[in-house]
C-alpha positions, 0 to 999 in steps of 0.5 A: 231846250224846247222842241215840238219832237218833230224833225220838220221844224224849220224857218220855212214854216214861218214863210208858209204861215205868213202867206196862209195869214194874208187870206184868213182876214185877221184871224191868227193862226194858233202858235205851234206848241213847243213840247219839252223833251220831258213831255215828248219822252213821256208822250213817246213811252206812252205811245209805245205801250198803246197807240190810242188812248181812251178819254180818261187815259188822255185826261190823266196824261194831259194833267200830268204833262200839263198840256190840253186834252186836244194837245195830247189827242193832236200829238197821238194822231200825228204820231200815228201818221208818222209811224204809218209813213215810216212803215 
């Protein structure tokens, strides 16, 4: 039962991806990361403690969750934007 942790996940994204793919001249978009529920839970707990991660904290979390540092960085950026929209 894997999920990205975002409610906006839907079949509509496939149509948008197909339309965007036609203009990229053979370059394929990177597949969306499907975070496990354990990964999302750990990310959320870390986010509750601190909204921003330093490079060493990001490296440790990435290793613990078996994700790349870029995935961690992007998740935190997206989560901060989600918090901003909620406020």
